[in-house]
N, C-alpha and C positions, 0 to 999 in steps of 0.2 A: 503493500499499499505505500501510493507515494504520500510526501508532506506538504498542506498547502499553507500558503502564506496569506491572510488577510489583514487588511487596515480599515479603521474607520474613517469616512471621509471628512466628519464632523471633528474630531481630536486628533485624529493621525497616528489613534493608537494601534500598534501592530502586533498579531499574535500568528502562532503556528497552530496547525491541527494536521493529526495522523490520521488520516480520513479513507473509508473505500472510495474509489471512484463514483459509485452511482450517491455516495452522500456530498459530494465536494460543495453542494451550493448549500448545505443545512444552514453552515453559520450567517449566510447571507441573510436569513429568514429571522434571526434571532437578534436582539439589542446587542449594543456596545458595552461590557461590562465595566468599562470609564467612565462612560457620560451617558449610557442608555437609549443614545440613539439608535435608528433603524438605519445606519447607513453603512452597513458593511459591504466591501466588496473585495473579490478574490484577486491577488497579485500573482504569483508565480507560484510554482510548485518544485518540491526536491523529489527527484528519483530516490527509491531506497538504495541505498548502496550495499550490496552482498560481501561477505567475507567469512573467513573461520580463522579459527585457533589452531595452527598447525599441532600443537603440544598439545591436544585433546586426542584422547583414546577413547576407540570405541568400549561400550559395556564389554565384559566378558563374555555374553549371551549374544552378543552381535552376529558371531558368524552361525550360531545356530539359527536367529531369525533369519538369515538371508537364507540358507538351506531351506529351511521350512517354506518361505516363498517361494523358491525355485521348485521345489517339488510339490507345490500346491497345486500346480498345473495354472496357473493365474499368469504368469509372464512366460511369452514366447522362448521356445528354446534358443532361438536367434543373440537373445539377451544374455544365456545365462551365463557367457564368460565374463561380462561386465557386472554381473552380481558376485563371481569368484573373485574378481579385482576389486569389488568393494569391500568384500570380508576380510582378504589380507592385506588391503590398502597399498595395493601396487598400482591402482588404477590412475588415471591420467591428474596432472597438476592443474589445481585454481589458479586462472592465469589475472592478475591484478591489471588495475588498469596503466 
């Protein structure tokens, strides 16, 4: 979900909201928390940034979970090698910006 930026046209108060796209206009229908005027307008939005901690290790049952998913028949066989890579952490690297 993106973070949307809003500003009150009356008092110039700025604030951010972390909202689903379908709810992005909700703050525009509310009164400003600073001055009470209903002149809120959306400015820009900031897309979420992905990342992870490379020091984190999966739970000890992670391999068992991946094998259960693989053997359940819910995942096509062509993707089984990817599940194996995720289990032993030899999969691809997450590329940063």
